[in-house]
VONU-410021 format. One line per 8 residues: number of its first residue (from 1); for each residue x, y, z of N, C-alpha, C. Coordinates in Angstrom, 3 decimals, decimal comma. Last residue first. Layout:
% VONU-410021
NUM = X Y Z X Y Z X Y Z  ...
% end
This chain:
% VONU-410021
79 = -15,308 29,282 -11,292 -15,900 29,592 -12,606 -15,099 30,647 -13,329  -14,255 29,019 -8,801 -13,875 28,007 -9,792 -14,472 28,279 -11,166  -15,231 30,915 -7,052 -13,896 31,128 -7,601 -13,527 30,129 -8,691  -17,548 30,026 -5,950 -17,688 30,872 -7,145 -16,339 31,139 -7,799  -16,741 28,794 -3,631 -16,971 27,929 -4,802 -17,186 28,756 -6,076  -14,078 30,527 -2,127 -15,505 30,456 -2,386 -15,705 29,612 -3,629  -11,367 29,531 0,079 -12,025 30,263 -0,993 -13,509 30,010 -1,077  -9,558 26,451 0,706 -9,946 27,833 0,998 -10,725 28,408 -0,177
71 = -10,652 23,031 1,034 -9,920 24,113 0,365 -10,453 25,475 0,765  -12,034 20,844 1,985 -11,130 21,518 2,917 -10,334 22,657 2,273  -14,929 21,135 0,042 -14,169 20,298 0,962 -13,330 21,128 1,922  -14,632 24,177 -1,830 -15,206 22,837 -1,654 -14,335 22,067 -0,677  -13,304 26,538 -2,366 -14,621 26,609 -1,744 -15,304 25,271 -1,546  -11,509 25,250 -5,115 -11,739 26,371 -4,200 -13,171 26,352 -3,668  -11,463 21,612 -5,188 -11,472 22,918 -5,835 -11,755 23,992 -4,779  -9,439 19,254 -3,603 -10,700 19,995 -3,544 -10,529 21,310 -4,297
63 = -7,808 16,389 -5,148 -7,843 17,696 -4,498 -9,250 18,264 -4,479  -5,541 13,741 -5,449 -6,961 14,134 -5,473 -7,058 15,410 -4,650  -3,018 12,219 -7,187 -3,359 13,412 -6,416 -4,848 13,623 -6,564  -1,090 9,265 -7,294 -2,392 9,903 -7,501 -2,510 11,133 -6,612  1,111 7,051 -8,982 0,911 8,074 -7,967 -0,366 8,828 -8,317  0,743 3,539 -9,618 0,656 4,928 -10,062 0,552 5,857 -8,857  0,619 0,908 -8,832 1,928 1,543 -8,907 1,924 2,976 -9,402  -1,787 -0,144 -8,358 -1,192 -0,510 -9,642 0,165 0,164 -9,852
55 = -2,517 1,123 -6,073 -2,172 -0,296 -5,946 -1,560 -0,842 -7,240  -3,255 3,584 -7,100 -1,963 3,495 -6,409 -1,548 2,044 -6,204  -5,759 2,882 -8,172 -4,685 3,330 -9,057 -3,320 3,224 -8,381  -7,150 2,223 -5,787 -6,973 1,244 -6,863 -5,821 1,624 -7,786  -7,043 4,671 -4,371 -6,478 3,440 -3,799 -6,208 2,398 -4,883  -8,427 6,376 -6,116 -7,028 6,640 -5,779 -6,354 5,397 -5,217  -10,972 5,170 -6,083 -10,227 5,294 -7,346 -8,740 5,506 -7,068  -11,634 5,515 -3,364 -11,469 4,173 -3,923 -10,669 4,213 -5,219
47 = -11,798 8,345 -3,236 -10,856 7,609 -2,380 -10,583 6,222 -2,946  -13,857 8,825 -5,077 -12,511 9,341 -5,345 -11,458 8,650 -4,487  -16,039 7,490 -3,852 -15,636 7,173 -5,235 -14,200 7,616 -5,511  -16,311 8,758 -1,324 -15,921 7,349 -1,433 -15,424 6,966 -2,827  -14,742 12,008 -1,247 -15,907 11,168 -1,533 -15,453 9,712 -1,676  -12,712 13,809 -0,790 -12,888 12,710 0,153 -14,088 11,824 -0,119  -12,818 15,898 -2,611 -11,760 14,889 -2,756 -11,963 13,674 -1,870  -16,304 16,371 -3,535 -15,065 16,775 -2,871 -14,074 15,614 -2,946
39 = -19,171 17,723 -5,353 -18,431 16,669 -4,683 -17,205 17,246 -3,978  -20,508 19,330 -7,100 -21,091 19,152 -5,767 -20,365 18,087 -4,949  -18,891 19,387 -9,500 -19,311 20,612 -8,813 -19,797 20,386 -7,376  -16,487 16,630 -9,296 -17,534 17,431 -9,926 -17,962 18,586 -9,029  -12,853 16,375 -8,820 -14,259 16,077 -8,537 -15,213 16,977 -9,316  -10,047 14,971 -10,258 -10,774 16,225 -10,040 -12,258 15,903 -9,892  -7,070 13,400 -9,852 -8,512 13,167 -9,749 -9,176 14,490 -9,383  -4,296 12,740 -11,767 -4,978 13,792 -11,010 -6,468 13,503 -11,044
31 = -1,564 10,580 -11,682 -2,962 10,718 -12,068 -3,581 11,789 -11,172  1,715 10,823 -12,781 0,799 11,115 -11,674 -0,598 11,278 -12,249  4,637 8,936 -13,735 3,353 9,578 -14,032 2,486 9,742 -12,785  7,341 8,975 -11,315 6,818 8,785 -12,661 5,489 9,481 -12,859  7,986 9,549 -8,610 8,033 8,169 -9,102 7,438 7,952 -10,492  7,794 11,927 -7,291 9,076 11,624 -7,909 9,071 10,296 -8,665  5,518 12,168 -5,889 5,596 12,977 -7,107 6,885 12,693 -7,876  4,212 9,083 -4,657 5,259 10,103 -4,681 5,208 10,889 -5,980
23 = 1,292 7,961 -2,946 2,543 7,659 -3,635 3,491 8,833 -3,556  -1,246 10,138 -3,012 -1,031 8,699 -2,832 0,228 8,368 -3,622  -2,010 13,139 -1,570 -1,104 12,489 -2,502 -0,941 11,037 -2,100  -4,659 15,387 -1,375 -4,069 14,169 -0,818 -3,234 13,537 -1,916  -5,314 18,893 -0,728 -5,098 17,737 -1,598 -4,549 16,571 -0,790  -6,762 22,121 -0,770 -6,441 20,911 -0,001 -6,323 19,733 -0,955  -5,427 25,149 -1,884 -6,310 24,030 -2,190 -5,829 22,807 -1,413  -5,338 28,435 -0,821 -4,706 27,125 -0,723 -5,742 26,038 -0,965
15 = -5,252 31,366 -2,863 -5,974 30,457 -1,981 -5,201 29,145 -1,928  -4,331 33,154 -4,739 -3,695 33,141 -3,414 -4,504 32,348 -2,396  -5,351 32,611 -7,219 -6,009 33,651 -6,424 -5,526 33,663 -4,982  -3,996 30,421 -8,210 -3,720 31,748 -8,783 -4,303 32,875 -7,942  -3,161 28,413 -5,277 -3,873 28,681 -6,530 -3,527 30,084 -7,025  -1,007 26,054 -3,688 -1,405 27,451 -3,900 -2,093 27,615 -5,258  -1,965 23,195 -1,986 -1,509 23,672 -3,291 -1,951 25,122 -3,462  -1,017 21,090 0,487 -1,722 22,360 0,282 -1,129 22,949 -0,991
7 = -1,483 17,588 1,227 -0,782 18,681 0,554 -1,647 19,924 0,596  -1,070 14,613 3,131 -1,824 15,830 2,828 -0,917 16,851 2,172  -0,353 11,305 1,891 -0,069 12,486 2,704 -0,876 13,683 2,222  0,096 7,895 1,933 -0,852 8,959 1,614 -0,509 10,133 2,510  2,015 5,264 0,490 1,823 6,277 1,515 0,847 7,323 1,012  0,531 2,236 -0,796 1,341 3,450 -0,902 1,072 4,387 0,272  0,845 -1,193 0,000 0,000 0,000 0,000 0,884 1,249 0,000
% end
């Protein structure tokens, strides 16, 4: 099982986006999981997808858009 760690990613509007990294950014290709308008990075679907992909040896980043989940900002910032 890969390691999972929390990340904070700065956005263009000086907001920090909450993210989770499965694996390493140094180990090759990285899959980015982006949720829909009413979802968030911690939804069961996104967690399971990240676990399955990382079990295949891929690194995965799942994140919350601005104003969703644990990210800073207002959801209107994503439009």
